[in-house]
C-alpha positions as CSV (number, residue, x, y, z in Angstrom):
1,Q,-2.3,-26.2,-7.4
2,V,-2.0,-22.6,-6.3
3,Q,-2.2,-21.8,-2.6
4,L,-3.0,-18.4,-1.2
5,V,-2.1,-17.4,2.4
6,E,-3.4,-14.2,3.9
7,S,-1.9,-12.4,6.8
8,G,-2.0,-9.0,8.5
9,G,-5.5,-8.9,9.9
10,G,-6.2,-7.8,13.5
11,L,-8.0,-5.4,15.7
12,V,-7.7,-1.7,15.1
13,Q,-9.6,1.4,16.2
14,A,-11.7,3.4,13.8
15,G,-9.5,5.7,11.8
16,G,-6.6,3.4,11.9
17,S,-4.8,1.4,9.2
18,L,-3.8,-2.1,8.4
19,R,-2.0,-3.8,5.6
20,L,-3.1,-7.2,4.5
21,S,-0.7,-9.5,2.6
22,C,-1.5,-12.5,0.4
23,A,1.4,-14.8,-0.5
24,A,0.8,-17.1,-3.5
25,S,2.6,-20.3,-4.5
26,G,3.0,-21.2,-8.2
27,R,4.9,-19.9,-11.2
28,T,2.1,-18.2,-13.0
29,F,1.4,-15.5,-10.4
30,S,2.3,-12.6,-12.7
31,S,-0.2,-13.7,-15.3
32,S,-3.0,-13.9,-12.8
33,A,-5.3,-11.1,-11.8
34,M,-5.9,-11.0,-8.0
35,G,-8.8,-9.8,-5.9
36,W,-9.8,-9.0,-2.4
37,F,-13.2,-9.9,-1.0
38,R,-14.7,-9.7,2.4
39,Q,-17.6,-11.2,4.3
40,A,-19.1,-9.8,7.5
41,P,-21.2,-11.9,9.9
42,G,-24.7,-12.5,8.5
43,K,-23.8,-10.9,5.2
44,E,-22.9,-12.1,1.7
45,R,-19.3,-12.0,0.5
46,E,-18.6,-8.7,-1.3
47,F,-16.0,-7.4,-3.7
48,V,-13.3,-5.1,-2.3
49,A,-10.6,-4.6,-4.8
50,T,-8.9,-6.2,-7.8
51,I,-5.5,-5.8,-9.6
52,S,-4.4,-7.0,-13.0
53,G,-1.5,-9.4,-13.5
54,S,1.0,-6.6,-14.2
55,G,-0.4,-4.4,-11.5
56,G,-1.2,-1.7,-14.1
57,S,-5.0,-1.8,-13.6
58,T,-7.0,-1.7,-10.4
59,N,-10.6,-1.4,-9.5
60,Y,-12.3,-0.8,-6.1
61,A,-15.7,-1.1,-4.5
62,D,-17.3,2.3,-4.0
63,S,-17.4,1.7,-0.3
64,V,-13.5,1.6,-0.1
65,K,-12.5,3.9,-2.9
66,G,-10.1,6.5,-1.7
67,R,-9.3,4.6,1.5
68,F,-8.0,1.2,0.3
69,T,-5.1,0.6,-2.1
70,V,-4.4,-2.8,-3.7
71,S,-0.8,-3.5,-5.0
72,R,1.3,-6.4,-5.9
73,D,5.0,-7.5,-6.0
74,N,5.3,-10.2,-8.6
75,A,8.9,-10.8,-7.7
76,K,7.6,-11.9,-4.2
77,N,4.4,-13.5,-5.5
78,T,2.5,-11.3,-3.1
79,V,-0.5,-9.0,-3.3
80,Y,-1.3,-6.4,-0.7
81,L,-4.3,-4.4,0.5
82,R,-3.5,-1.2,2.3
83,M,-6.5,-0.1,4.4
84,N,-6.6,3.5,5.8
85,S,-9.3,5.4,7.6
86,L,-10.9,2.1,8.7
87,K,-14.5,2.2,9.8
88,P,-16.5,-0.3,12.0
89,E,-18.4,-1.3,8.9
90,D,-15.1,-2.6,7.4
91,T,-15.1,-5.4,10.0
92,A,-15.1,-8.7,8.2
93,V,-13.1,-11.7,7.2
94,Y,-11.0,-10.7,4.2
95,Y,-10.2,-13.1,1.5
96,C,-7.6,-13.1,-1.2
97,A,-8.5,-14.7,-4.6
98,G,-6.7,-15.4,-7.8
99,R,-7.7,-16.0,-11.4
100,A,-6.0,-18.9,-13.2
101,N,-4.0,-17.6,-16.2
102,Q,-6.3,-14.6,-16.6
103,W,-4.6,-11.2,-16.2
104,R,-7.8,-9.0,-16.5
105,T,-9.3,-7.6,-13.4
106,S,-12.8,-8.7,-12.2
107,A,-15.2,-7.8,-9.5
108,G,-17.0,-11.1,-9.8
109,A,-16.3,-13.7,-7.1
110,D,-17.3,-16.5,-9.5
111,E,-14.5,-15.6,-11.9
112,Y,-11.8,-16.5,-9.3
113,D,-10.3,-19.9,-9.2
114,Y,-8.2,-19.8,-6.0
115,W,-9.0,-18.6,-2.6
116,G,-7.2,-18.1,0.6
117,Q,-8.4,-19.1,4.1
118,G,-9.2,-15.5,5.1
119,T,-8.0,-13.1,7.7
120,Q,-10.1,-11.4,10.3
121,V,-10.2,-7.6,10.4
122,T,-12.0,-6.0,13.3
123,V,-12.5,-2.2,13.6
124,S,-13.7,-0.9,16.9
125,S,-15.6,2.3,17.3
């Protein structure tokens, strides 16, 4: 059973930055594509970013492209989401997710097998 634990959320002013971390248990981390999703109050969960097992391929939602960067350190079983130029509309609970033994990236939430508990990001105007 893979467990994912997010950290790094918090309150930040518009224009500020945060870095989220997601620590994964399990020995197959490097073979698993990882993704970040978010859910704002009253809204559906939406895709934010994804990274392949090796880290060589990434994909982003249009709303965060150029502001957010996803990366991973397979030696530490950790994936990161660096968020710059934050906007109030980025306020949401951010979730880390992993695909079981599938290295290809995906923007589809239903293609992820493991989910973290989420971390709150609040951007004030």
